[in-house]
C-alpha positions in Angstrom: 122.9 99.7 125.9 119.7 100.1 127.8 116.9 98.2 126.1 113.2 98.2 127.0 111.1 95.4 125.6 107.3 95.3 126.0 105.5 92.0 125.6 108.7 90.5 126.9 107.1 87.3 128.1 105.7 86.5 124.6 107.2 84.2 122.0 109.0 87.0 120.1 109.7 89.1 123.2 111.4 86.5 125.3 113.6 85.4 122.5 114.6 89.1 122.0 115.3 89.4 125.7 117.6 86.3 125.5 119.5 87.6 122.5 120.1 91.1 123.8 120.9 89.9 127.3 123.6 87.5 125.9 125.1 90.5 124.1 125.6 92.3 127.4 122.8 94.8 127.3 120.7 96.1 130.3 117.2 94.8 129.8 114.0 96.3 131.3 111.2 93.8 130.5 107.5 94.7 130.6 104.8 92.1 130.3 101.7 90.8 132.0 103.8 88.0 133.7 107.3 86.7 133.6 106.7 82.9 133.8 108.8 82.5 130.6 111.5 84.8 131.8 112.5 83.1 135.0 115.8 81.8 133.7 116.9 85.4 132.9 118.0 86.6 136.3 119.8 89.6 135.2 116.9 91.7 133.9 114.6 94.2 135.5 110.9 93.3 135.1 107.6 94.9 135.8 104.2 93.2 135.4 101.9 95.5 133.5 99.1 95.4 131.0 99.5 97.7 128.0 96.4 99.6 129.2 98.2 100.5 132.4 101.6 101.3 131.0 101.3 105.0 132.0 101.7 103.9 135.6 105.3 103.1 134.9 106.2 106.5 133.4 108.7 107.4 136.1 110.5 104.0 136.0 110.6 104.1 132.2 112.1 107.6 132.1 114.5 106.7 134.9 115.7 103.6 132.9 116.3 106.0 130.0 116.3 103.4 127.2 118.5 103.8 124.2 116.4 101.2 122.3 112.7 100.3 122.8 111.3 97.1 121.1 107.5 97.2 121.3 106.0 93.7 121.0 103.0 94.1 123.4 99.7 93.7 121.6 96.5 92.2 123.1 94.6 89.7 120.9 97.3 89.1 118.4 97.6 85.3 118.7 94.0 84.1 118.2 91.9 84.3 115.0 88.8 85.0 117.1 90.3 88.3 118.2 91.4 89.7 114.8 88.2 91.6 114.3 87.6 92.4 118.0 87.1 96.1 118.8 89.7 95.7 121.4 92.3 95.9 118.6 91.7 99.7 118.7 92.5 99.7 122.4 96.0 98.5 121.5 96.4 101.6 119.4 95.3 103.9 122.2 97.4 102.2 124.8 100.5 102.1 122.6 100.0 105.9 122.0 100.0 106.3 125.8 103.4 104.6 125.7 104.6 106.9 122.9 103.7 109.9 125.0 106.0 108.7 127.7 108.8 107.9 125.2 108.5 111.4 123.7 109.9 112.8 126.9 113.3 111.2 126.2 116.1 113.1 124.5 117.0 110.3 122.1 115.6 106.9 121.1 115.6 104.1 118.6 112.1 102.8 118.5 111.4 99.4 117.0 107.9 98.0 116.7 106.5 94.6 115.6 104.0 95.1 112.8 102.2 92.4 110.9 101.8 90.9 107.4 98.1 91.5 108.0 98.7 95.2 107.1 99.0 94.2 103.5 95.6 92.6 103.4 94.6 90.1 100.7 97.6 89.1 98.7 98.2 87.3 95.4 102.0 87.6 95.3 104.8 88.2 97.7 104.4 91.5 99.4 107.2 94.1 99.1 107.5 96.8 101.8 106.6 99.6 99.4 103.3 97.8 98.5 100.1 99.8 99.3 98.6 98.5 102.5 95.0 97.4 102.4 94.3 95.5 105.6 91.0 93.5 105.8 90.9 92.9 109.5 90.7 95.2 112.6 94.0 93.6 113.7 95.7 94.7 110.4 94.0 98.1 110.4 95.1 98.8 114.0 98.7 97.7 113.3 98.8 100.0 110.3 97.3 102.9 112.3 99.9 102.6 114.9 102.6 102.3 112.3 101.6 105.8 111.0 101.3 107.3 114.5 104.6 105.9 115.7 106.5 107.0 112.6 105.1 110.5 112.9 106.1 110.7 116.5 109.6 109.5 115.9 110.1 112.0 113.0 108.7 114.8 115.2 111.1 114.0 118.0 114.2 113.1 115.9 114.1 109.4 116.9 115.1 106.5 114.8 112.2 104.3 113.7 112.0 100.7 112.5 108.9 98.8 111.7 109.3 95.0 111.5 106.8 92.9 109.7 107.2 89.3 110.7 105.8 86.4 108.6 104.6 83.3 110.5 107.4 82.8 113.1 107.6 79.3 114.6 109.9 77.3 116.8 110.4 76.0 120.4 108.3 78.0 122.9 105.6 79.1 120.4 102.0 79.7 121.5 100.4 76.3 121.9 97.2 77.3 120.1 99.0 78.0 116.8 98.9 75.5 114.0 102.5 74.1 114.2 102.7 73.4 117.9 99.0 72.3 118.0 99.6 69.7 115.3 102.8 68.5 116.9 101.2 68.0 120.3 98.3 66.1 118.7 100.8 63.9 116.9 102.8 63.2 120.0 99.8 62.5 122.1 98.2 60.2 119.5 95.1 62.4 119.2 93.3 62.6 115.8 93.1 66.1 114.3 90.5 67.8 112.1 91.6 71.0 110.3 90.3 73.2 107.6 91.4 72.6 104.0 94.8 73.9 104.8 95.2 75.0 101.1 96.6 78.4 102.0 100.2 79.3 101.1 102.2 81.1 103.9 105.7 82.1 104.7 107.2 80.4 107.8 110.4 81.6 109.3 112.2 79.9 112.2 112.5 81.9 115.4 116.3 81.9 115.4 116.4 83.3 111.9 113.8 85.9 112.8 115.8 87.1 115.9 119.0 87.2 113.8 117.2 89.4 111.2 115.9 91.8 113.8 119.3 91.9 115.5 121.1 92.6 112.2 118.6 95.5 111.4 119.1 97.0 114.9 122.9 96.6 114.8 123.0 98.5 111.5 120.5 101.2 112.9 118.2 100.5 109.9 115.0 102.6 109.7 111.8 102.2 107.8 109.7 99.1 107.1 111.3 95.6 106.8 109.7 92.3 106.1 111.4 89.7 108.3 110.4 86.5 106.5 111.9 83.4 104.9 110.9 84.5 101.4 109.5 80.9 100.8 106.0 79.7 100.2 104.6 76.7 101.9 101.2 75.0 101.5 99.9 74.6 105.1 98.7 71.1 104.2 102.3 70.2 103.3 103.6 71.6 106.5 101.0 69.5 108.5 101.9 66.4 106.6 105.6 67.0 107.2 105.0 67.3 110.9 103.0 64.1 110.8 105.9 62.3 109.1 108.7 63.8 111.3 106.8 63.0 114.5 106.4 59.4 113.2 102.8 59.6 114.1 99.9 57.2 113.3 97.1 59.7 114.0 94.4 60.5 111.5 94.5 64.1 110.1 91.4 65.2 108.3 91.2 68.3 106.1 87.6 69.8 106.0 87.0 72.7 103.6 83.7 73.6 105.4 86.0 74.9 108.2 87.7 77.4 106.0 87.5 81.0 107.3 85.5 83.6 105.3 87.4 86.7 104.1 90.7 85.2 105.0 93.7 85.4 102.8 94.8 82.2 101.2 98.2 83.7 100.4 100.3 85.3 103.1 103.9 85.6 101.9 106.5 88.3 102.0 109.3 89.5 99.8 112.6 89.7 101.8 114.9 91.2 99.1 115.3 94.4 101.2 116.5 92.4 104.2 118.8 90.2 102.1 120.6 93.4 101.0 122.1 93.6 104.5 123.5 90.1 104.0 120.9 88.3 106.1 119.4 85.0 104.9 117.4 82.3 106.7 119.7 79.6 107.8 117.2 77.0 109.0 115.3 74.7 106.7 111.7 74.1 107.4 112.4 70.4 108.1 115.2 71.1 110.5 113.1 73.8 112.3 110.1 71.4 112.6 112.3 68.6 113.9 113.8 70.9 116.6 110.3 72.1 117.6 109.0 68.5 117.7 111.9 67.5 120.0 111.3 70.5 122.2 107.6 69.7 122.7 108.4 66.0 123.2 110.7 67.0 126.1 107.9 69.2 127.5 105.3 66.4 127.3 107.8 63.9 128.9 108.6 66.4 131.6 112.3 66.7 130.7 
């Protein structure tokens, strides 16, 4: 199968590249750079920003993908960017990408959405819940969801919209809470955080990739939450990292650092995904231990 993956150098993208490459597929990877893809010698790669993806029209059509997994999205990893107007640029540039794909005869289009599309939650979100995003990031993701679904329906393409919870594990973006806390613990640097009273759903990267792979293998369509279905207080996760890393650093929780208009509950219902016989196989403690060991190896240069 010919598989095109955008944002292929990112945390989710490169793990998807690895999974589908191992399964014997032909991979065409698009991303700004390929510094995390060097070990994958058997893939085709082009460096491109999403805003310039139209420049690759001929190569994309020549590759003739059976499956496209669209992970590319600028400003999705940092809180400071979630209300940036550049979120709307992601929609425009992704639509440029869709215009190219619409020239294909057949396609299975898979896109990474976000739990942010649900907005402020008080209980685990089901896929059929009415979306009510409260950030430009969530609004933009939801807008592209509607555009992409319409395009796929109009062209007779299969369409799958994946909503990840907080995915973590080896190779995650260093500025995110789990790797940031681990690195501080390993380097013996004290840490000041906000109150960390929010409840979130964490899913380990291997479980996430397996969930997406199962959905694609069954040619599922529609919206699917890919999450653990569990609730974790962020403070408990931080304290667990502190214990597992056997660290003596001081970690302070300061409520004055809490973010305004930010959901204190970000958890998903995964009943729909479990119906295809998927379930998360990795406990939080095992996943954190594996991530700690990975980052310990990076810090020690091994």
